[in-house]
C-alpha positions in Angstrom: 72.7 -14.8 -54.8 70.6 -14.5 -51.7 66.9 -14.3 -51.5 65.2 -12.1 -49.0 61.5 -12.1 -48.1 60.1 -9.0 -46.4 57.6 -10.2 -43.7 55.6 -7.9 -41.5 56.5 -7.9 -37.8 54.8 -10.1 -35.3 52.5 -7.3 -34.1 51.4 -6.5 -37.6 50.8 -10.2 -38.4 48.7 -10.5 -35.2 46.7 -7.4 -36.1 46.1 -8.9 -39.6 44.8 -12.1 -38.0 42.6 -10.2 -35.6 41.2 -8.2 -38.5 40.5 -11.4 -40.5 38.9 -13.0 -37.5 36.6 -10.0 -37.0 35.6 -10.0 -40.7 34.9 -13.7 -40.6 32.8 -13.1 -37.5 30.8 -10.4 -39.2 30.3 -12.6 -42.2 29.0 -15.4 -40.0 26.6 -13.1 -38.2 25.2 -11.9 -41.5 24.9 -15.5 -42.7 23.1 -16.4 -39.5 20.2 -14.2 -40.5 19.6 -16.5 -43.5 19.3 -19.7 -41.5 16.3 -21.8 -42.3 13.2 -21.1 -40.2 11.3 -23.8 -38.3 7.9 -23.7 -36.6 7.6 -23.5 -32.8 7.7 -26.8 -30.8 4.3 -28.3 -30.6 2.7 -29.4 -27.3 4.2 -26.7 -25.1 3.4 -23.1 -24.5 6.8 -21.5 -24.0 5.2 -18.1 -23.1 3.8 -19.8 -20.0 7.4 -20.2 -18.6 8.1 -16.4 -18.7 11.3 -15.0 -20.1 14.0 -15.4 -17.4 15.4 -18.4 -19.2 16.0 -16.1 -22.3 17.9 -13.4 -20.4 21.7 -13.0 -19.9 23.3 -13.5 -16.6 23.4 -9.7 -16.1 19.7 -9.4 -16.9 18.8 -12.0 -14.2 18.9 -15.3 -16.1 17.2 -18.3 -14.4 17.5 -21.9 -15.6 14.5 -23.1 -17.7 12.0 -25.6 -16.5 12.8 -29.2 -17.5 9.6 -29.4 -19.5 10.8 -26.6 -21.7 14.3 -28.0 -22.1 12.9 -31.4 -23.0 10.4 -29.9 -25.5 12.9 -27.6 -27.2 15.7 -30.3 -27.3 13.3 -32.9 -28.8 12.0 -30.4 -31.3 15.6 -29.4 -32.3 16.6 -33.1 -32.6 13.6 -33.8 -34.9 14.7 -30.9 -37.1 18.4 -31.9 -37.1 18.6 -35.7 -37.1 22.4 -35.5 -37.0 22.0 -34.4 -33.3 19.3 -37.0 -32.5 21.5 -38.7 -29.9 22.0 -37.1 -26.5 25.8 -37.5 -26.9 25.8 -35.6 -30.2 23.6 -32.9 -28.8 25.8 -32.7 -25.7 28.9 -32.2 -27.9 27.2 -29.5 -29.9 26.4 -27.7 -26.7 30.0 -27.9 -25.5 29.5 -30.7 -22.9 32.6 -32.8 -23.3 33.4 -36.2 -22.0 31.6 -39.5 -21.8 28.9 -38.2 -19.5 27.5 -35.6 -22.0 24.5 -37.7 -23.0 23.7 -38.5 -19.3 23.8 -34.8 -18.5 21.4 -34.0 -21.4 19.0 -36.6 -19.9 19.4 -35.1 -16.5 18.5 -31.6 -17.8 15.4 -32.9 -19.7 14.2 -35.0 -16.8 14.6 -32.2 -14.2 17.2 -34.1 -12.2 19.7 -31.3 -12.8 19.2 -27.6 -13.9 21.0 -26.9 -17.2 23.9 -24.4 -16.7 23.9 -21.1 -18.3 26.7 -21.8 -20.9 25.2 -24.8 -22.7 21.7 -23.3 -22.5 22.9 -19.9 -23.9 24.7 -21.8 -26.7 21.4 -23.6 -27.5 19.5 -20.4 -27.6 22.0 -18.9 -30.0 22.1 -22.0 -32.2 18.3 -21.9 -32.4 18.0 -18.2 -33.1 16.3 -17.5 -29.8 19.1 -15.2 -28.6 21.7 -13.1 -30.3 25.4 -13.9 -30.0 27.2 -11.8 -27.5 29.8 -9.5 -29.0 32.4 -8.8 -26.4 34.2 -5.4 -26.8 37.9 -5.4 -26.9 39.2 -3.0 -24.3 42.7 -3.0 -25.5 45.2 -4.9 -27.7 48.0 -6.0 -25.6 51.4 -7.2 -26.8 52.1 -10.9 -26.7 54.7 -12.1 -24.2 58.1 -12.2 -25.7 59.6 -15.7 -25.9 62.8 -16.3 -23.8 
């Protein structure tokens, strides 16, 4: 007696995974709208810094002033004590390696300008910017193994 299991082909399996991923992404975007709300950071007038630090690269983004980075990072860390250390905040923002905390300190002191990627991630994490949804232009077959 032999047992056979009908499995969908690789392409169909991949499409199912893409569909599940898209549905999970939509669920997360909806859940994001229910995130807890926090007051603005005290001691800084963010409007005085304009809005170029809130734009995308295509819209003419410019790095934020160190005073704004410092105020917003400090406020975030006070609201989320699990990210109170610079190293933990660095990891959350995708800054890997042993120098993450040092880089956070450089951004808040003004010794370095914060790059777009970590800053944009911070804006999304704090509800100051929407997540970018990148359109799929085509679904290409995976390379066939040898």
